[in-house]
C-alpha positions in Angstrom: -0.1 -0.2 0.1 1.4 3.5 -0.9 0.1 6.9 0.2 1.0 10.4 -0.3 0.9 11.9 3.4 3.2 14.5 3.9 3.7 15.2 7.7 5.3 18.5 7.4 2.6 20.0 5.2 0.0 18.6 7.8 1.9 20.2 10.3 2.2 23.6 8.4 -1.6 23.6 7.7 -2.4 22.7 11.5 -0.3 25.6 12.5 -1.5 28.0 10.1 -5.1 27.2 11.7 -3.9 27.7 15.0 -2.3 31.2 14.4 -5.4 32.2 12.5 -7.7 31.4 15.6 -5.5 33.1 17.8 -4.8 36.3 15.6 -8.7 36.3 15.2 -9.2 36.5 18.9 -11.2 33.2 18.8 -8.4 31.6 21.2 -6.5 33.1 24.1 -3.0 33.1 24.6 -3.2 30.3 27.0 -5.3 28.1 24.6 -2.8 29.1 21.8 0.2 27.8 23.7 -1.6 24.6 24.8 -2.6 24.1 21.2 1.0 24.4 19.8 2.1 21.9 22.5 -0.5 19.4 21.6 0.5 20.1 17.9 4.1 19.3 18.4 3.2 16.1 20.5 1.0 15.0 17.6 3.7 15.7 14.9 6.4 13.9 17.1 4.0 10.7 17.6 3.2 10.6 13.7 6.7 11.0 12.7 7.7 8.3 15.1 5.0 5.8 13.4 6.2 7.0 10.0 10.1 6.6 10.5 10.1 2.7 10.5 10.6 0.3 7.7 8.0 -2.2 6.6 8.5 -5.8 7.3 6.5 -8.8 6.8 6.5 -11.0 9.6 6.4 -14.7 8.7 5.5 -17.6 10.6 6.0 -20.3 8.2 9.0 -21.7 5.9 9.2 -21.1 2.5 10.2 -24.6 1.9 8.4 -26.8 4.6 9.4 -30.6 4.8 
């Protein structure tokens, strides 16, 4: 399976949304800081999951006797 997910673009889009909410007065400075912290946490978790290499686990031998 392949996909074209770009974590950096996702992060940038989320960051822009948070900045827009803050600049428009929809969220407080405290909520802004909290949202940034949560965004960083989600981004790190996402990157940790994406950094692995895919491996097929096999419980059988190719040439069973």
